[in-house]
C-alpha positions as CSV (number, residue, x, y, z in Angstrom):
1,M,1.4,2.3,-14.0
2,L,3.8,1.8,-16.9
3,K,6.3,4.3,-15.5
4,P,6.9,5.6,-12.0
5,L,5.5,8.8,-10.8
6,L,7.7,11.5,-9.3
7,P,8.8,10.8,-5.8
8,G,6.9,13.1,-3.4
9,A,3.8,13.0,-5.5
10,I,0.6,12.6,-3.5
11,A,-1.9,10.0,-4.7
12,E,-5.0,8.1,-3.5
13,V,-4.1,4.4,-3.2
14,L,-6.6,1.7,-3.3
15,F,-5.8,-2.0,-3.1
16,L,-7.6,-5.2,-2.2
17,T,-6.6,-7.4,0.7
18,E,-8.1,-10.7,1.9
19,T,-9.9,-8.7,4.6
20,G,-11.3,-6.1,2.3
21,P,-10.3,-3.0,0.3
22,V,-8.0,-0.4,1.8
23,L,-8.1,3.2,0.6
24,G,-5.7,5.9,1.8
25,L,-3.8,9.1,0.9
26,A,-0.1,8.2,0.1
27,E,3.2,9.9,-0.8
28,L,5.0,8.1,-3.5
29,L,8.7,7.2,-2.7
30,N,11.7,6.6,-4.9
31,P,11.1,3.7,-7.3
32,C,13.3,0.7,-6.8
33,S,15.4,-0.1,-9.9
34,H,14.9,-3.8,-9.5
35,A,11.1,-3.7,-8.9
36,P,8.8,-4.9,-11.7
37,I,7.1,-2.3,-13.8
38,G,4.0,-0.9,-12.2
39,L,5.2,-1.2,-8.6
40,Q,6.4,1.9,-6.7
41,P,6.8,2.1,-2.9
42,F,4.6,4.6,-1.0
43,R,3.9,5.6,2.6
44,F,0.4,6.4,3.9
45,L,-0.2,10.0,5.0
46,A,-3.9,9.6,6.0
47,M,-6.5,6.9,6.1
48,D,-10.0,6.4,7.5
49,E,-10.2,4.4,10.7
50,R,-12.1,1.6,9.0
51,D,-9.4,1.3,6.3
52,R,-6.7,1.3,9.0
53,E,-8.5,-1.6,10.8
54,T,-8.9,-3.5,7.5
55,L,-5.2,-3.1,6.8
56,Q,-4.2,-4.1,10.4
57,A,-6.4,-7.2,10.1
58,A,-4.7,-8.1,6.7
59,I,-1.2,-7.7,8.2
60,T,-2.1,-9.7,11.3
61,S,-3.5,-12.5,9.1
62,S,-0.4,-12.5,6.8
63,L,1.9,-12.7,9.8
64,A,-0.1,-15.6,11.2
65,V,0.4,-17.5,7.9
66,I,4.2,-16.8,7.9
67,R,4.6,-18.0,11.5
68,Q,3.0,-21.4,10.7
């Protein structure tokens, strides 16, 4: 996105992780003034169980790399 969406807007979010794609319904949060253009924080509101498991596996994998 070239400019942030309004905080509170609801959007479908899709992103790729090393363990597969994750799709969920999200609420957009206040943009950070120091974040690069195109990045806006969000929080998930709903997600399919399969996507939740994919996200959890990606987080676990990332944490394992950080701890090495």
